[in-house]
N, C-alpha and C positions, 0 to 999 in steps of 0.2 A: 458465401458468409460476409456480413457487413463487417468493415473495417471496426476492430475493436478499439475501446475507448478506456484508457486507464488515468485513473486519479493517483496522483503522486504526491504523498504528504513527507515534507522533509523541513525542518529547520537550518539545514546547509544549504547556501545558493549551489555552492560548487557540485554537491551530491545530486541537486534538482538539475543542474544543467547536464551532468554527465548521463545520468538515467533517462532524463527526457530525451537526449540526442541518440542514445540507444534503442531505446524504445521506437522512435520515428525512424530510426534506418530500418526496423522490422516493419514499415507501413502501419502504426500503431498511432490512432489520434492520443495524445497526451496533454491534460490538464495538470499543471503542478502548483501546489499551494503550500504556504511557510510552515502550517502547524494545524492539529486536529481543530481549534476553532474556526480557522477560515475553510478547513473543508466540511464542516458541519454545516457552514453559511452555503458553500457551493453546491452541497449534496440536498439541500432546501429546496434550492432553485432548478436542480441540474437530475434528472433522471436517466439518463443514457450511458452511465458508467458502465462498465463490464467488471472490473476488477479495480479495488484499492491497493496500492502498494506504499508502505509505509516504512519510516524507518524506525528501529526500537528506540535510539536513545535521542530524545527530544526535551526540548526544555518544558513545553506546558504540561507534557505527561510521557510516559513509556508508549512505545509502540503496543505491548500487551494493554495497557489501559485502554488505548484509543479503540484497539481493536474490540473490547468489551462495551466501549458506549455505541460502536455499530452493531455490534451483537444484540445490544439491548433497545436498539432502536427501530422500531416495527417498520418504519418507512425504507428502513436501508438496510435492517438485518439478514437480507438475502445475499447482498455482496460479498464476494469472496474477498479476503484479506490476506495479503502476502507481506510478511514483515522482513525488512531488510536489516543486517546485523554483520559488523565485522569481527565481532567476537564469537567464539565457539565454545559457549558456555552451555553443556547439556542442560541443567536446572533452567536455563532460560528458555533453550530450545523446547522442553517438554512442556513448561507453563503454556507457550503459545500454541503449540498442537493442541493442547488439550482445552484450550480457551477457543478453538477453531479456526485457528490460522491455518492456510492451505498449504501444507508443504514445511518443510524446515525454514527458520529465517534464512534468506538467501544475501549471497554477496552482490554487488554490483556487475560481477563479471558474468552472473546468473541470470541476468535480466532478459536474455532474449527467450529462455524457456519459459517466460509466463505465461504463453499463450495457453499451453496446455490446462490452466487454472480456469479458463475462460469456458 
């Protein structure tokens, strides 16, 4: 299997750094962007992403709203989206899953488990 490539979308530079280091330690290629608008620009040019990992709480829009943008875009709707969230809010988790998220919103500690979504 080729080395998987993940796109990390998070407006927190600390979270981007932590997540990217954990993923890279698992031999995963990582591209990080600051938010959904930058991610859309990247995805318009790049087509070898295997999974999008996004934070739920961002300034531009929520992870759920970003996930719905992905799912409604014909060119990238096939990409699995996993949402990171530090809160365990059942209604939020259900909404994300109902919207097509792969698995429940995860915490940073769960990042190495992402490979089974690819």
